[in-house]
ZAMARGU-4260 file (C-alpha; in steps of 0.2 Angstrom, whole numbers, plus 5000, padded with zeros to 4 digits):
<rodrens>
0) 5217/5342/5290 | 5217/5338/5271 | 5221/5356/5267 | 5236/5356/5279 | 5242/5339/5272
5) 5241/5346/5254 | 5251/5362/5260 | 5264/5351/5268 | 5266/5341/5252 | 5267/5356/5241
10) 5280/5364/5253 | 5291/5348/5253 | 5290/5348/5234 | 5295/5367/5233 | 5310/5363/5245
15) 5315/5348/5235 | 5314/5358/5219 | 5324/5373/5226 | 5337/5361/5233 | 5338/5352/5216
20) 5342/5369/5208 | 5353/5376/5221 | 5364/5361/5226 | 5371/5357/5209 | 5375/5376/5207
25) 5384/5376/5224 | 5393/5360/5221 | 5398/5367/5204 | 5404/5383/5211 | 5414/5374/5225
30) 5422/5362/5211 | 5427/5377/5200 | 5434/5385/5216 | 5445/5370/5220 | 5451/5369/5202
35) 5456/5387/5202 | 5465/5385/5218 | 5475/5370/5212 | 5479/5379/5196 | 5484/5396/5203
40) 5489/5390/5221 | 5483/5407/5227 | 5471/5401/5241 | 5477/5392/5256 | 5475/5373/5259
45) 5463/5376/5273 | 5451/5387/5264 | 5433/5381/5268 | 5418/5378/5257 | 5410/5395/5263
50) 5425/5405/5258 | 5425/5397/5241 | 5407/5399/5239 | 5407/5417/5243 | 5422/5420/5232
55) 5415/5412/5217 | 5396/5414/5219 | 5382/5405/5212 | 5380/5411/5193 | 5361/5411/5192
60) 5358/5420/5209 | 5373/5431/5205 | 5365/5437/5189 | 5348/5440/5199 | 5357/5450/5213
65) 5366/5460/5200 | 5350/5466/5192 | 5343/5469/5210 | 5358/5480/5214 | 5350/5493/5202
70) 5341/5498/5218 | 5352/5509/5229 | 5346/5500/5245 | 5350/5483/5238 | 5367/5489/5232
75) 5371/5496/5249 | 5366/5480/5257 | 5377/5469/5246 | 5391/5481/5248 | 5390/5480/5267
80) 5391/5461/5267 | 5405/5462/5254 | 5415/5474/5265 | 5412/5463/5280 | 5418/5447/5271
85) 5434/5456/5264 | 5438/5462/5282 | 5436/5443/5288 | 5449/5438/5274 | 5436/5432/5261
90) 5438/5439/5243 | 5420/5443/5240 | 5411/5453/5226 | 5395/5463/5229 | 5384/5453/5217
95) 5391/5436/5222 | 5388/5438/5240 | 5371/5445/5236 | 5367/5429/5226 | 5373/5418/5240
100) 5361/5428/5252 | 5347/5425/5239 | 5349/5406/5239 | 5351/5406/5258 | 5334/5415/5259
105) 5326/5404/5247 | 5331/5388/5256 | 5326/5396/5272 | 5309/5400/5265 | 5306/5382/5258
110) 5313/5374/5274 | 5302/5384/5285 | 5287/5380/5274 | 5291/5362/5273 | 5294/5360/5292
115) 5279/5370/5299 | 5267/5369/5284 | 5266/5388/5283 | 5271/5398/5268 | 5270/5414/5278
120) 5282/5407/5292 | 5294/5403/5279 | 5293/5420/5271 | 5296/5428/5288 | 5310/5417/5292
125) 5319/5422/5275 | 5315/5440/5279 | 5323/5438/5296 | 5338/5430/5289 | 5341/5444/5276
130) 5337/5458/5289 | 5347/5450/5303 | 5363/5448/5291 | 5362/5466/5287 | 5360/5472/5305
135) 5375/5461/5310 | 5386/5467/5296 | 5381/5485/5300 | 5384/5483/5319 | 5401/5475/5315
140) 5406/5489/5303 | 5401/5502/5316 | 5412/5494/5329 | 5427/5492/5318 | 5425/5510/5312
145) 5424/5516/5330 | 5439/5506/5335 | 5449/5514/5320 | 5443/5531/5324 | 5449/5529/5342
150) 5466/5523/5336 | 5469/5539/5326 | 5476/5550/5339 | 5489/5537/5345 | 5494/5534/5327
155) 5496/5553/5324 | 5507/5554/5340 | 5518/5540/5334 | 5519/5548/5317 | 5524/5565/5325
160) 5538/5556/5335 | 5544/5547/5319 | 5545/5563/5309 | 5553/5572/5324 | 5567/5558/5324
165) 5570/5560/5306 | 5561/5544/5300 | 5557/5543/5281 | 5539/5540/5276 | 5542/5522/5273
170) 5551/5520/5290 | 5536/5529/5299 | 5523/5518/5291 | 5533/5502/5295 | 5534/5507/5313
175) 5516/5511/5314 | 5511/5495/5306 | 5521/5486/5319 | 5514/5495/5334 | 5496/5496/5329
180) 5484/5481/5328 | 5468/5478/5318 | 5462/5486/5302 | 5473/5502/5304 | 5489/5491/5306
185) 5484/5482/5290 | 5481/5498/5282 | 5498/5505/5286 | 5506/5489/5282 | 5499/5489/5265
190) 5505/5507/5262 | 5522/5502/5268 | 5522/5487/5256 | 5517/5498/5242 | 5531/5510/5245
195) 5544/5496/5247 | 5539/5488/5231 | 5542/5504/5221 | 5525/5513/5221 | 5527/5532/5222
200) 5522/5541/5238 | 5508/5550/5230 | 5500/5534/5223 | 5503/5524/5239 | 5494/5538/5249
205) 5480/5539/5237 | 5477/5521/5238 | 5478/5522/5257 | 5465/5537/5257 | 5453/5526/5246
210) 5454/5511/5258 | 5453/5520/5274 | 5436/5529/5272 | 5440/5539/5288 | 5438/5558/5287
215) 5449/5559/5303 | 5463/5551/5293 | 5460/5558/5276 | 5466/5575/5281 | 5482/5568/5288
220) 5485/5558/5272 | 5482/5574/5261 | 5494/5583/5272 | 5507/5570/5270 | 5505/5570/5251
225) 5507/5589/5250 | 5522/5588/5261 | 5530/5575/5250 | 5528/5586/5235 | 5532/5603/5242
230) 5543/5599/5257 | 5542/5607/5275 | 5538/5601/5292 | 5522/5592/5297 | 5525/5590/5315
235) 5514/5606/5319 | 5501/5601/5307 | 5500/5583/5314 | 5499/5590/5332 | 5485/5602/5329
240) 5476/5588/5319 | 5478/5576/5334 | 5470/5589/5346 | 5456/5592/5334 | 5452/5574/5332
245) 5453/5570/5350 | 5440/5584/5353 | 5429/5576/5339 | 5431/5559/5347 | 5426/5565/5364
250) 5410/5572/5357 | 5406/5556/5347 | 5408/5546/5363 | 5395/5557/5372 | 5383/5555/5357
255) 5385/5536/5356 | 5381/5535/5375 | 5366/5546/5374 | 5359/5536/5358 | 5364/5518/5363
260) 5346/5514/5369 | 5338/5522/5354 | 5350/5512/5342 | 5345/5496/5351 | 5327/5500/5350
265) 5329/5503/5331 | 5337/5486/5328 | 5323/5478/5338 | 5309/5487/5329 | 5317/5483/5313
270) 5316/5464/5315 | 5303/5461/5328 | 5288/5463/5316 | 5294/5449/5305 | 5297/5438/5320
275) 5280/5441/5327 | 5271/5438/5311 | 5281/5422/5309 | 5275/5416/5327 | 5257/5422/5324
280) 5257/5412/5308 | 5260/5396/5317 | 5248/5400/5332 | 5234/5407/5322 | 5236/5403/5303
285) 5221/5414/5298 | 5226/5430/5308 | 5231/5440/5292 | 5215/5434/5282 | 5205/5450/5286
290) 5219/5461/5278 | 5217/5451/5262 | 5198/5450/5262 | 5195/5468/5255 | 5204/5482/5247
295) 5204/5492/5263 | 5213/5478/5272 | 5226/5477/5259 | 5228/5496/5259 | 5230/5496/5278
300) 5243/5482/5277 | 5253/5492/5264 | 5252/5508/5274 | 5258/5499/5289 | 5273/5491/5280
305) 5277/5508/5272 | 5276/5517/5289 | 5287/5503/5296 | 5301/5506/5283 | 5300/5525/5283
310) 5301/5525/5302 | 5317/5513/5302 | 5325/5524/5288 | 5321/5540/5297 | 5328/5534/5314
315) 5343/5527/5306 | 5348/5543/5298 | 5345/5553/5314 | 5356/5541/5324 | 5370/5540/5312
320) 5385/5549/5320 | 5398/5551/5306 | 5401/5539/5292 | 5404/5520/5294
</rodrens>
């Protein structure tokens, strides 16, 4: 009992120490964000604290996240969260949102340790937070990419009708932006805005190709760029591209249906070990003690973690259908 009491006191002290470091930084970041908003009048009056925090970051944690981004896995993770935040209307930098996640994980660790008296539970709670955020961001990006791909044939049909009616490139983009909702509508709206503000067609199409990241649309954008420079009719090219893309989308739908259960299993297997370890650390605090009692136990634990990571990575690569 005395050991448990000492552990709870140490956990509470660690939580207080972490909060003492993080809270002033968060408050300072929010204060700087408010001052910048008042000076530049860029952000809306209803911008929440979360938006300001993500936009400005927490300087010490941002520096740490920037160093960790030297590892490709960490860089991809932060890039995914940043893309998700930007698609939700939040201006986010990869390192800044990574720093926010580091602070959130540290607070989760300390809160779990202080509330349940188990450092292992706090560590597993922090791991679940980081892994869960990554899985949610990946799932949302997959859904958005799927919706964007499904809208490409309709966009090509509208584009073909616009060119057949004698519309210019700007008029075609404005029409598509009005008819299409979601990310694709915003993409064409930005391209139309670039053209209307004096940007050349080649530069506007280049920017559009960089922002779309869809192979199905990249070919059409390249064809539009070539047609703008050399002239000629694009209707046959667009019609053939639409037929080809419709066939690819039908194949992708079939593959997604056949791999849906495996994808769900992959997500569960990724996060479930950390959940179970966290629960077991509360039910039986000494259940991991045999692994740390000898070098063989430590080797077995490291081997199990390595096999877990390798299996998740291998299954994820096998299940990837196209690029997100």
